[in-house]
N, C-alpha and C positions, 0 to 999 in steps of 0.2 A: 258461563256462570260458575261451573264447577271449578275451573282453573282459578278464577278470581277468589273464590272461597278458600281454596287451598293456599293461595298466596297470602291472604290475610291471616290465616291460622299460623302459617310459618313465621310471619312477622311477629305475631303475638308470642309464639314460643321462643323466638330469638330474644325478644325483650325480656322475657321471664328468665331465660338462662343467664343473661348478663345481670339482671336485677338480683338474682339470688346470690351473686358473688359479692354483693356489697350490701351494707345496711346503714341506715341513718342512725346516728347516735344523738344524744342531746347536744353535743358540741361539734359534730362533724360527721365523719363516715368511717366505716371499717370495710376493707375489701380484701378478697383473696385473689392473688394473681396465680392461678393454678398452674399455668404453663411454666412459671418461674419458681413455683413452690415457696412463695413468700406471702405473708400477710402484711397489709399496710393499714395504718390508722392515721387519720388526719384530725387533729384537735385544734379548733379555733379559739384563740384567746380574746381577740377583738377583730374588727374589720380589717386590720393591717398585719396581724401576726398570727401564725399558726405553727403547730408542732407536727412533725412527721416522725412516726415510728414504723420501722420495718423489722420483721423478724421471720425466721423460718416458719413455713406453714404449719399450723396446728399447735404451735407452742404458745403457752400463756406466760407472759412476762409482765410483771407489775414493776415498772421502773420509776422511781420517784427521783426527781431532780434535786440535786444538792445546791443548785444555784437559783432556780426559778421559784419564786414564792407566789406568783399569780396562779390562778386557777382558770382552766378553760371555761368559756361561757357559751350560752345558747344565744348566738347572735342571729340577726335576720339573714340567714344563709339560704341561698337558693341552690338546690342540687337537682341536676338533670342528667340524662344519659343521651349520648349522641347515637347515631345509627350504627356506628361501629362498636358500640358498647362502652366507649370511653365515658368517664364520669366528669362532669363539669360542676365546679363549686364557684358561686359568685357571691362576694360581699359587696358593699358599696365602694370598696377601694380596689379589690383584687378579683381576678379570674384565675382559678387554679384547675388544671386539667390532669386527670389520672388516666394514663393509657393502661387499660385492663389486660392487655396482652404482654406488655413489657414491664409494667410497674413504674414507668417513667412519669415524673411529675413536671409540669410546665407552669411557669408563673408569668402572668401578664397583668398590666394595669386594667382597670375597669373599662378603659376605652380601647383595649387590645394591644397596647404597646408591649413589646417583648421585654422581659426582665431577666429571667434565668430559666435554664432547662437542665434537668438531670440527664446524665448519660446512662446508658444501660450498663449495669455492673455485671461483669462475668463472674467475679468472685466477691460478692457482697459479704458473704459469711465463710470464713475459713476456720475449721475447727482447731482449737489450741487447748493445751493443758495448762491451766492457771493454778499452780500449786496444788495439784490433785483434783481440781474442779474442771470439768469439761465445759468449755465455752467457745467463744469465737474471736477471731480478729475481724473487725468490721470496717467496711469501706464504702464510701459514697463519692461519686465523681459528678461534676457539673460541666456544662458547656457555657463558657463566658465569652463575650465579645472581646476580640483582641484589642479593640480601641478603648475599652472602659478601664478606669483606674480602680484598683483594689487596694484597700488599706486595712490596718488593724493588726491583729494577732498578738497585741500586747506590747510590752517593752522588750524589743529586740535590739541587739547591738550590731546589726548588719549595716547600719548607715543608710538604709533604703527608705525613701518616702513611700513609693508604691511597692506593694508586696506581690510583684509579678516576676515571672521568669525565675523561679527559685524553688528549692526544696528545703524545708525546715522541719526538723524533728522538734515538736513542741513538748517540752518538758521543763518544769520549773528549775531554775538554777540561781546561783548567787547574784549574777548581774543581769539575768533575763527573767522577766515575769510574764509568762505567756498567757494569753487568753484566746481560745479557739473561736474567735469572731472575726470575720472580715466584712467590710462594707464596700459598696460600689458607688461610682459616680452616677449610676443610674438611679440611686436613691433606695436601694435595698440592702439588707444585711443577712448573713447566715451565721448562726450560732451552733456549733457542733458541741453537743452537750454529752460528752463521754469522758470518764475519769480514768485515763490511761495515757501513756506515751503515745503521741499521735504524729504521723507524718503529714505535713501540709505540702502539696505539690501544685505548682502552677506552671504549665508549659503550653506548647502549641496544641496538645491533645486534650488537656483537661485541667480543671481546678478541683482538687480533691482533698479529702481527709481519710486517713487510714489509721485506725487505732489498734494498738497491739492486742488489747483485750476489750471485749464488750459483749453484753448479752444481746444487744440489738442496735440497729442504726437509730440514732436519736438526734434530730436537729430541729432548729427553729428557723423559719423564714419570716423576715420582718421587712415591711415596706413603710418607708417614711416620706418618700418623695425628695428628700434631701439628707445630707449628713446629720443635721440636727434632728430631723424626723426619725432617722434610724436610731440615734442615741436615745430619743424619747421612747421608742419601742423597747429598746434594751432595758431601760429603767422601768418601764411598765411591767416587764416580766420579772426582773431581778430585784427591784426595789429602788426607791427614790434616793436622792443624795441629801443627807442631813446637812444643816448649817454647821460649819466649824466655828469655834469661838473667835471673837474679834481679835484677841491677842495673838492667835495662831497665824495671822497674816502679817504680823510684824517679823522682825529679824530674830532668828534662832541661832545661838552659838553652841557648837558641840565640837567634840573631837574624840578620838580613840586614845585614851579615855582620861577623864578627871580621876585623880587617885586619892582625894581626900575631900572632906566637906569644907575644909579651910580653902582649898584651891577653888572649889565651886563658887563659894561666896566671894572670894577674892576677885575672880574674873568679873562678876557682876558689879562689884564695887569699882573696879577699874573702868568699866564702860561708863558708869555714872560719873566718875571723876573727870573723864575726858569728854563727856557730852556726846558720846556715840550712841545712837538709839539702839535699844535692845528690849525684847519682850520675853525671851525664854532662854534658859540655860538647860542643857540636856546632859543627863548622867548616863553614860554608856555602861557596859557590863562590869562584872566582878566586884561590885559594891557588896556582894553577898559573902565574899571570902574565897576559899579555895574551890577546886573543881568538884570535890565530894559534896560541896554545898551549892552546887550549880543552880542558879535561879531559885534560891530559897524563899523568895518573896519577903526577905528580911535584910536589913543592913547588919550583916554579921562581920564585915571587915572592920577592924578596930579603927581605921582612919575615918569611919563614919559612926563614931561612938554616940552621937546625939543627933540623929537624922531629923527629928522634929525641929530642933533648933536651927538646923541648916535650912530647912524649907521655910521656916518662919522668917529667917534673915533675908532670904531671897525675896519673899513677899514684902517685907518691910522696905526693900529697895525697889518696889513696884515692878517686879519681874515675876515670871512664872517658871515652874520647873517641870520638866518631863523626864521620864526614866525608861530605860530599855528593859523589857521583859521578854522571856523566851517561852517556847512551847515544850521544853524538856527540863528534867529535874535530876539533880544529883541524889545518889542513894541515901545520903545522910539527912536529907531535907524532910520537913514535915509533910509537904505536899506529896513527895514521892511515896512515903509510907502510907498515907491515906489513900492514894490512888492504887497502890499495889494491893492493899487489902481488898479493894473492890474489883481487882482484875482489869484496871483501866489504863494500863501502860502498854505501849506498842513494843513488840519485840523486833527492834531494828537498831543497828549500830549507828550512832550519831556523834556529833562533836560536842565536847572534847573526848578524845579516845582514852586519855590517861587521867588518873586522879592527881598526878604530879604535874605541876605547871612547867612549861618550857617546851622547846621544840628541838629534836623530834620527840614524839610521844614515847613515854616509857611504858611499854606494854606489860611489864612485870606488875604494874599497878593500874589495872583497868579502872576507868572512871565509873562505870556502871550507870552512866547517864541514860535515861529513857525518855521517850516522847510520850506525852499523854494523848488520850483518844478524844480529840475535839468534837467528834461526831456524837458522843454519848452525853446526854443532858446531865447525868450525875457527875461525869468528869468535869464538865463546864462549871457546875456548881462548886465543886471542890476547888477548882482553879480560882474562881472569883472569891471564894471564902478567904483563902490565904492571901490573895492579892489585896483584897480590901483591908483585911486585918493588919497585914504587915507593912503596907505601903500607903494606900490611899486614905486610911483614917489619920495618917500623919499630916495630910493636907496636900499631897502630890496632885498636880494639876492635869497631867496627861501621861499617856504611855505610848511608847514606840515598840511595837511587837516585832522583835527581831527573829530571824530564822523561822518564820511561820511555815516555810517549806523546809523542814529540817534537813541538814546535810546528811545524806545517806551514803556511807562510804562504799557500799557495795555497788553504787552507781557511778562513781567517779574515781579517777586514779589519784588526783591531787586536789588540794584546796585551791580554787581559782581566785577567791577573794573578790572584793568589791571593785568598782571601776577604777582603773589606774589613772594616774595624773599624766596625761599626754594630750596634745592637740588633736590627735586622731580620735581618741576616746571622747574628748569634749565635743567634737563635731557630731559624733554618733548620738549624743544625748538629745539633740534637737529632734531627730526623727524618732528616737525611742519615746520621748514624751508625747509627741504628736500622735503616733500610732496607738500608744496606750490610751490617750484621751479618746480616740476614735472608737474604742471598744466600750465606751460609756462611763469610764472612771475618770473623773476630772481632777482629783487631788493627787498631785504628783510632784516630786522634787528630786534633785540630784545632789550629791555631795559636792559643794562648791570647791573647785580646785582639784576634784578627783580624790579618791580615797587613799590610794598608795602613792605618796610623794617621794618614795625612796630613790627613784632615778635622779631626783634633783638634789639629793643630799650628798653632794660630792665636794671635794676639797676646793673647787672653784668658788663654791658658796660658803667657804669656811666651815664646812661640815653640817650645814643645815639649810633647808630650802627657804627659811625665813630671810636669808641673806643672799639668795641666789636670784639675780635678775631674770633668769629664764623662767623660774617658777613664779616670780612676781607678775610677769606679764600674763601667764596662764591664769593665775589666781584672780587677777583683776578682771580679765575678760569673762571668766566663768562666773564671777560674782555679779557682773553686769547683766549677764543672762539670767541669773537667779532672781534679779529684781522682777522679771517678767515670767516667773513660774508661780503656780498656785501657792506654794510655800517657799520661803527663802531661808535655807538652812546651811550653815557652814559646818563641814564635818570632814574628818580625814585622819589618817595615821601618818607616822614617820616624821611629821612636822606639825607643830601647833598651828592653829588657824585663827587665833584671836587677832583682831585687826591691829591692836596696839603693839604687836610684835613686828609689824611691817613698816616701821619708820615712825615719824612724828608729823604733826601738823606743819604744812608748808612743803612737805616732801611728796613727790608725785604718786608713789605707790600708796602711801597712807591716805592721801587726799582722795585718790580715785576710789579706794575701798569705802571710805566714809561717804563720799558723794553718792555711791551706789545705794548704800543703806538709807541715806536721807531721801533720795528719790523714791525709794520704796515707801517710806512713811508718808510722803506727800500724796501718794496714790492710794492710800488706805480707803478713803471714802469710795473711790472708783472700784477698788478691788472688792470691798465688802458688798457693795451694790451688785457687782458681777457675781459674787457668791450667791446672792439671793436669786439672780437670774438662773444660775446653775441649779439651785435646789427647787425653785418654784416654777421655772419655765423650761427646764431641761436643757439649759445652755451649757457651754464649755469654756473654761478659761483659755487654754492653749488651743488655737484653732488653725489647722492646716489651711493654707490659702485657698484651696479649692472649695472649702466649706462656704466661703463668702463670695468667691469669684469663679463659680462653676463655668460661666460663659467665657472665661479666659483660659483656654487650654494650657497656656504657658505656666499657669499656677499649679497644675495637677501634680507635677513631679518635683516641685521645689521643696527641698528639705533643709534649707539654710535660713529661711525666714518664716514668720507665722504671725497671725493676729493674736493679740492678748485682749480678750474681751472683744467688744464690738468696735472699739475706737483705734487701738494702737497696732501699727505694723512694726514688728520688732525684727531687726537685722543684726544679730550678734556678730561681733568680730571673731571669726572662727579660725583665723590663721595668724601666726606670729608675725608682727610687723616690726618689732624692734630687736628681737633676738632670734637666732636660728632655731627652727623647730627641732632639728635633729641634733642639737648640740649635746644633749644628755647622752645620746648614743655614742657620739664622738668621744666624749669624756670617759665613758665606760670602756670603750675599746682601747683607750690609751691610759687606763688605770687612773683616770681622773686628773693626772697632772704630768703630762709628758708630751713631747714632740708637738703634734698639731694642737693639742689642747692647750699647751703652755703658750704657743704662739697666739692663740685666739683669746687667752685669758684677759689681757688688758682691755680689749674692746668689750668683752662680755661683762667685765666688772665696772665699766664706766658707761653704761647705757644711758643715752639721753632720751628720757620718756617725754620730753616737752615738745618734740618735733611733730608736726602734723603728718599724717599718712593718708592713704586713700584706699577705697575698695569699691566694688560694684554692687549695686542694689537694684532689684527689679521691683517696680511699682505696678500692681495689677491694673488692668484696664477697667474702665467703667466708673472711675472715681478720680477726683482731684485729691492731692495729698499735701499735707502741711508738714514741713520739717519741725519737729517738736522744739528744737533748740533755737531756730532762727525765725520760725513762722513763715518762711518762704514757701510758696505754693507752687506745685508742679502737677502736670497732667500725668495720669497713669498710662499703662500700656507700653512702658519702655524701660530699658536698663539705664541706670545713671552711674557715673563715676562720682563718688561723694567723698568729701574730706572727712577724715576721722582724727580724733585726738584721744589721748590716753584715758581721760576720765569720762568719756562718753562713747556710746555706740550709736549708729544710725537708728533713728526712731522717728516714725511718721504717724500722723493722725489723719484718719479719713475725713474728708469733707462731710459735713452734716453731724459730726460728733459733738457731744456735750460731755465735758470731762470735769468733775468736781475735784478740787485739790484741797488737801487738808493742811492744818497748821504745822509749824515746826515743833516737833515733840521728841521726847526721849523714850516714850512708850505710848501705846495707842490710846490709853484713856487719860493721858496727862491733861489735855485741854479739850473743851467742848467744841463741837462743830457749829459754833454759833455765828461764824462769819466765813463760810467756805468761799473760796474763789471758784467760780464756775466759768470754765473756758469754753467758748463757743467757736466752732470752726465752720464758717459759711461755705457755700458752694452747693449745698443740697439740703433738703429737709432732713430733720433728724429728731430723735427723742432719747430720753434717758430717764430712769427712775432711781431717785436717791432713796436708798433703803437704810433704816436704822431700827435697832431693837436693844434689848438689855445687854446684849453682848456676850453672855457666858452662861446661858441656860437654854432650856427647850420651851420656854414660854411662848416663843414665836409660833409653835405648833398650835397653840390655842388662841392665836390672833393678837398676841402682844408684840406688835411691830407697827411701823409707819412706812408709808410710801409717799414720796413727793414726786409726781410725774412732771417732767420738763419736756417741752417740745419747741424746736426751732423751725420757724416758717421762713424759708430763704427768700421768697418773693417779697414778703413784707418786712424782712430783716427784723424779726420780732421773736423774742424768747418768751414763751408762756410758762410760768411756774404755776402749776395747777394746785387745786385744793389738796391739802394733806389728807391721806386716807389712813384710818386706824389710830391707835394710841397704845402707849405702854407706860409703865411707871417710870418717872424720871425723865420723860421726853422733854425736849425744848418746846415750849409753847410759842415762843417768838425768837426770831433770829434775823441775821442779815445775810444776804448773798451779794457778793461782788462779782458781777458778770463782766467778763473780759473778752475782747475780740483780738484777733491776731495782729491788728494794726496798733495795739496798745490802748485803744479807747476802752473805757470801762465805766460801769454804773453800779452804785451800791444801793440796794433796795431793802426795805424792811419787810419781813415776811411773818405773818401771824397765823398761817395755816389756811389762808384764803387765796383764791386765784388772783394772780397779778400778771401784767404784761410788761416786758422790758423792751422798748423800741430803740433800734440803732439806725 
């Protein structure tokens, strides 16, 4: 009896000892790992997402995220302790265990499937001196399965689809836009929420983040069950995706840079004259004048002497105008003076370094340009005040925020510039865009043709890339890829990018560029409806193949193809087929016109772009696929050798897809969608929702939009166009749909907003 009583008392004491080391909070737990001298807090935001904070024991750190706008919630969380003192937290989706001896957290699904486990950190906190303030370098490592795919980290130029077996210092740069988020084929994601240069490591021993500076370890674990689910959790934490205006999904023409308002308007007029679709012209920098007037938020350059007239003329041509704005100001500008008075300018050297234009910088005349403090609400108010007064009240339609991570010359030796014009750089954009999208940010685009075309401006091309067949091929293939990006924007330096400078109708280069733009416009109803799926249902435009074909492991590391929305498999032509890829290097080595270059000159100047070529495409298993151009149907799960021509890229549509195609237009609002062609691809059941709204405002947030659900029943060979949901001012009360099958059969039906069936 005595011994039993002693045993019971000891058990009670043990439970009390463990229990006093953690406490329940309204949104999770706090625990002290005394053996490791660290404190751990777990905050739950919903049943699928939680935040982990770790800090040296006894320190009180109130760290507010600059990215996460959601607040932790009191969910139906069950917390218990195991016999060894470990703490177990259970939501309806996750089981999270905290080892109270090591501080290690383990993540499992609610049914016990392993997701992720922390590794024990020997040096989680290393003291550092941060500009006189004592803080830490912070480090957290994880144990990941070697067979799982990891993706994300933002827009990297490493050309990798999977972010495995690598070390990468995550810091913002001109051609890399890092996001410290990775997600796994297991359906979870990790967001390392710390604002400092951070080393990401993935090797046989660990997957880890180590930040140069940080007051505490701070990360979010998100479980979605799929890539789309993880993206939904990212957006639930950081904010949903707003709809972009309808016109922004049309073609945008830009270059570095238009130098007068006459040139801007003239380009739009030329597009209209030639019948090439266009929705936006973009004005890049230096419309403000000299470097001392940097980003003045005014048109002070004399060549823009009547900016309102310029914008009005663009609007009269049924186009929109966008402008480049910066996060830094010249010392002679009004915003600079207003910000300086309030002490809201950052003390950092940025670009331009000299007030005198030209290269190299003349340091006898420093520019004095300073970056404003975007974290201060008063600074943001001043910024918007001058932007609104000097630019937007003139009628400007949109802005492009350039250099939002300002170039800090103490962090780099030379200006690296934007992506260069090369086939290698082109190939890297596909994985860059896909991994960027996998961090939850769907709107992405690239400079069509690459930014720096200088290597193609050789004597072989008569001094300009616009006459160089080598650049022609690259520009065409890059533009064809741009059709299937969220935005389609032509931009670059060293050579103009206007389509009308690349030949004339009937010539292969000109025709291929025009065909790409026209294909984009035919897809606008599909693209805009996909945009609604992105905003309303947390979807993504550019979809890595594993997102939709997880059961086909061959898709996991393919970075040369992707899905665009739910229907299209896009296989860009990523290698030169008509001109040698390394020709520009050869020309440079031989000073552009000598020996080997001269020998190859005749063949390079007389390239025959009319000959068919071929390339290999992989079609994922689990679906039939239709060739978009021929409607030939093939089974997935295999590699195909496919024919290519200069004005088309391999493009496939998944069986079960419903794709609306729009009218032939010069801009998105030119014609109503009163008789859309609806292409149905049999072989599987499928559905699609046609979305429409007013196109250029936020009234959709208050319900001003319509949805027309469509469903294909493959067994019955019947398309159901369901009753219209919602309404908005100016909507079509009645319309026609022409439903078309791959065999060419079609039926035109009248639709008045009520459910109808179309049988084939």
